[in-house]
N, C-alpha and C positions, 0 to 999 in steps of 0.2 A: 340416501343419507351419505354425507361425505365423511370419510375417514381421515383423521389428522395424520400427516406425514411423519413417518418413523425417523427419529433422530439417528444419525449414523453415529456409532460408538466404537467403530473398528480401530480407531486410533487409540483407544484406552485399553486395547486387549493386545497381548503378545501372540506369537504364532501358536501357542498351546491353547489359546482361548481364556487364559486367565489374566486378571488385572495385574499390571506390574506394581511392585512395591516402590512408590516413589520415595517414601520416607527412609526405607532401606538403602535405596541408591544414594540418599544424601548423606546417611550416616557412615556408608563404608569407608568414604576417605578419611573421616575423622577416627573411626577405629583403627584404620592401618596407620595412621599418623600416631595415635597413643600407643600401639604395638611397636612402632619404631622408636619412640621415645623411651618406652619401657627396655627395649633391647640395647639401646644407647646407654642408659643408666646401669645396666647389667654389665656392659662391656667396661664401662668407666670404673665401676666398683671393683671388677676383677683386675683392671689395670693398677688401681690404688693399692690393693692387696698384693700384687705381685711386687710393686715397688716397695711396699712396707716389708715384704719378706727379704728382698735384696738389701734393704738398709738394715735389718736385723741381722743378717749374715755379715755385713761388713763391719758393723759396730760391735756386734756380739762375738764374732770368733776370736778377735785378739785377746778379749778378757778370758773366754773359754780355753783359749791355748796357754794363757799365762796361768790360770787354775790348775790345768792338767800338768804343766811343767813343774808346778810346786810340789807335785807328788812324785817326781821322778828322781831316780838316783842320779849322782853326778855322771855315770858312764851314759845314762840314757839322755841326758841334757845335750851331750857333745856328740851324739850318734849321727853317723853319716850313711844313707840319708836320714834326715830328722823324722821323728815319728810323733804322731799326735798323741795316741794313748801311751802311757808308761807300760814297759815290760814288766816292771815291779813297782808296785805301789809302796809308798814310804811316807812316814810323818817326820823323818829325820830332818827335813828342811825347816820345818815349823819349830822344831825344838831347837835347832841351832840359831834360827833367826831371832826367836824370841828370848832365848837364853844369852845373847850377846849384851855385853855392858853399854849402856845408854839407849837401848832401843825402846823400852818402855818409857823412859824419861823423854825421848824424842816425840812419841806419840802424845804425851801430856803437853808438851810444848807446842806441838802442832794444833792441838785442840784449844789451848789457850790463845794462840795467836789467831786462829780462824775465828774464834767467838768474839774477841775484842775487835777484830778487823770488820766483822759483819755488823756489830753494833755501832761502830764508829761510821760506817757507810750508811746504814739507815738513819742515824741521827742527824747526819749531814744531808742526805739525799732527799728525805721527806720534806722538810720544810723548804729546801731549795727548789724542788720540783713543783711544790704547792705554789710557792710565790710566782714562779715563771708562768704557770697555766692560769692563775686566777688574776694576776695583775699583768695583763697582756701588753707589753712594751716591746718595741724593736730590740732593746737591749737583752730581754730574756732569751729570744731566739739565738742572738749573737753569742750569749752565754753558753748555751746548750752546744751550739757548733764549736765554739772554742774548747769546751771541755772534752768533746768527742775528738777533736784534733790533737788533743794530748796523748790519746791513746795511741797515736801514730809515732810518738817518740820511743825509740828503742829503750827498754828497761836498762841496759847496760849503760846508756847514756847518763842516767840519773842514779844508778845503783852506787856507784863510788862517792859522789857528793852526799847523798842520803846517809851512807855509812859514816863519812866524816862529820856530818852535823849531829848525828845521834851521839858520836863519840864525844864531841865538844860538850854536849849537854848532859853527859854522864848517863846515857841510856845505851852504851854499847853492850852488845851480847845479852839483850833482855827481850822477852816476848813483845812488851809493848812497843819498843822501837820497830821491831819487824812488823807488827800489827799496822802502825802508822804508815810504814812503806807500803804494805799491801793495800791500804786504803787508797793510796794514790793511784793504784791499779784499778780497783773495782768502782770507785767514786763517779767517774765520768759516766760510764754505762749505768750505774745505779740510778743517777739523776734523769738519764734519758729514758730508762724504763718507768720510773715512778711518773715522770711526766706524762707518758702515753697513757698510764692507768688514770691519773687524775682528769685528764682531758675527757675520759669517758663517763665521767660522773657528771650528771646534770646539775648546773648551778642553783636550779630551783630548790633542791634538797637543803642546801646552805641557807637559802634565803628564807625557807620555811622555819629552819632552826633558829634564825636571828629573830623572826617574828614571834617566836615562842620564848624569847628573852636569852637565847645563848649569844655569847660573844663570838667573834670570828675564830678565835682559838677553841672555844667551846664547841662550835659547829664542826671545825676539823676534827677534834678528838672524838666527839660523840657520834658524828654522823658520817663524815667523809672516810675516816681511818676504818671503821668497820666495813664500809663498802668496798674499799681497796685492800682489804686483808689479804686476798689472794694474790693480788700484785705485789703486796709486801712479802709474801711468802717466796714468791718467784725471785724478787730481788735478793732476799737473804740467802737463798740457795745459790745464786750466781755469785754473791759476794763471798759466800763461805767456801765454794770450790775454788775460786780465784786465789784465796789464801791457802787452803788445804793443799793444793797441787803446786804452789809456786816453788821455784827452785833458785833462781839466780839470787834474788835479794837475800834468801836464807843462807846461801853459800857465802855472800859478801859480808854480811852483817852479824852472823853468829859464830860462836866458838862451840867448845864441847858443851858448856852449861846449857845453852838454850838452842842447840840444834834441832831442826826439825826432821821429820822422817824422810822426805825426799832426799836430804843431804846424807842422812845415815845410809839409806839404800844405795847411793852412788858410791859410798865407801866400801861396799861389800866386795872386796877383792882379796885374793890369796896370792902366794908367790906362784902359783900355777895360772893365774888369770882370775877372771870374774867368777864369783860363786853364784851361778844363775839360779841354782835351787833356792838358796836363802833369799836372793833378791826377789824372786817370784813369790815366794812365801809370804814375806814381809809385805809385799805389793798388795797381794790378796787380802791379807788381814787389814791393811790400810784402807782397802776399799770398802770394807764392811760398815763403818759409821755413816759413810755418804749414802750408801745403799739404804740403810735404815732410816735415815733422816728424809731421803726422798720418798720412801713408802708411807713414812708418818704424815708427810706433808702433801701427799698425792693430791686430796681432794681440793686443798688450798691452791695448788699449783694449777690443776685443771680450771678452777674457778677464775684464776688470775689470768690465765691464757685466753680464756673467752670473754673476760670483761671488755665490754665495748663491742662486743660482735653484733649484739642487738641493743640498740638505743631507742628511748622513747617509753 
């Protein structure tokens, strides 16, 4: 009886007599690659957090130092070497700053001017940006670039002519005149910002609205504006801050009646020099409305900043 030859399978066994795990050998490089990618992500995340911490220190420390200085006594503010924490905490600077003549009126003037300037910027920027993005023509891009180029003009070059023009039409020393001047600063970038937000909105939404019976203006108001509301909030904050912190035009175009707070802060000086305590106290108070406004519109700001990040 003939016995069938035994097939040699020694090549399928390792030195210990067990079969090698070919699948494991195939998956090992992939596992190592996945672990490497995860380690790279962790390193990138740690680097981003470190950069964020550095940015918070760089941007937050000046405001923290201003806030702490507002609680210092006059001797502490001129101490050498300077100290970060006050030796003696006091509210005298806030009492002196808010008790001065014209301070509360200047805050009201700043608020009126910033609100009017923000409204003017949005009323002009929204239709301009919408027309540029929806009616795509070469002149539209040229218009945006020309508007941005105007931002390169030094404000001092147009401050005196603007002041003369406002005086000739009877608007000298009024919040509306200053608001118009501030609009010339914020409008170019407001148009550019709104154009980028409108470009992120699919035109199919407007086409569907027009099929349902909306006019072009109705589609803009009922469909597009709600979608870009976050972008409008971002643009509004930018325009508000541009007016709220502006100094040069306010110095050239206002007198005692319509002075804004930045001009009043610059006038805080005595026969012995600058009153740093009162200046920092009023600056801290002046920062509160902006902080509150930013916190109230935080969700809209985040939505506006992420608008267009994912399309489709």
